[in-house]
C-alpha positions in Angstrom: 25.1 9.6 19.6 23.5 7.4 16.9 22.6 9.3 13.8 20.8 7.0 11.4 21.0 9.6 8.6 24.7 8.9 8.5 25.4 5.8 6.3 28.3 4.8 8.6 26.1 4.7 11.6 23.3 3.0 9.8 25.7 0.3 8.4 27.1 -0.2 11.9 23.7 -0.7 13.3 22.9 -3.2 10.6 26.1 -5.1 11.3 25.3 -5.3 15.0 21.7 -6.5 14.3 22.9 -9.1 11.9 25.4 -10.4 14.5 22.6 -10.5 17.1 20.4 -12.3 14.7 23.0 -15.0 14.0 23.5 -15.5 17.8 19.7 -15.8 18.3 19.4 -18.3 15.5 22.3 -20.3 16.9 20.8 -20.3 20.4 17.3 -21.2 19.0 18.8 -24.2 17.1 20.6 -25.9 20.0 18.9 -28.8 21.6 18.1 -28.6 25.3 17.6 -31.6 27.5 14.0 -32.5 28.3 12.8 -30.6 31.4 15.4 -27.8 31.1 13.8 -24.4 31.0 14.8 -21.9 28.3 15.6 -18.8 30.2 15.5 -16.5 27.1 12.8 -16.9 24.4 15.2 -17.1 21.5 12.4 -17.7 19.0 10.8 -14.4 19.8 14.1 -12.6 19.7 14.8 -14.2 16.3 11.5 -12.9 14.9 12.0 -9.4 16.3 15.6 -9.3 15.0 14.5 -10.3 11.5 12.1 -7.4 11.5 14.8 -5.0 12.9 17.4 -6.1 10.3 14.9 -5.4 7.5 14.2 -1.9 8.9 17.9 -1.2 9.4 18.7 -2.3 5.9 15.9 -0.1 4.5 17.2 2.9 6.4 20.7 2.2 5.1 19.5 1.8 1.5 17.6 5.1 1.8 20.7 6.8 3.1 22.9 5.5 0.3 20.4 6.4 -2.4 20.1 10.0 -1.3 
């Protein structure tokens, strides 16, 4: 079970989100040949993950400052 009040769990979640963000940025930066369809909207994933990383970092900071 994920307990975000536990700093270890919050830090783990932040680590996973940062890793996913790096993958999404790498996939967004690659050049695809003209006419090839992007199956996953990496730009939208990148935007959502930036927001999720910010929220997870805020939660971790709150847990550590308590």
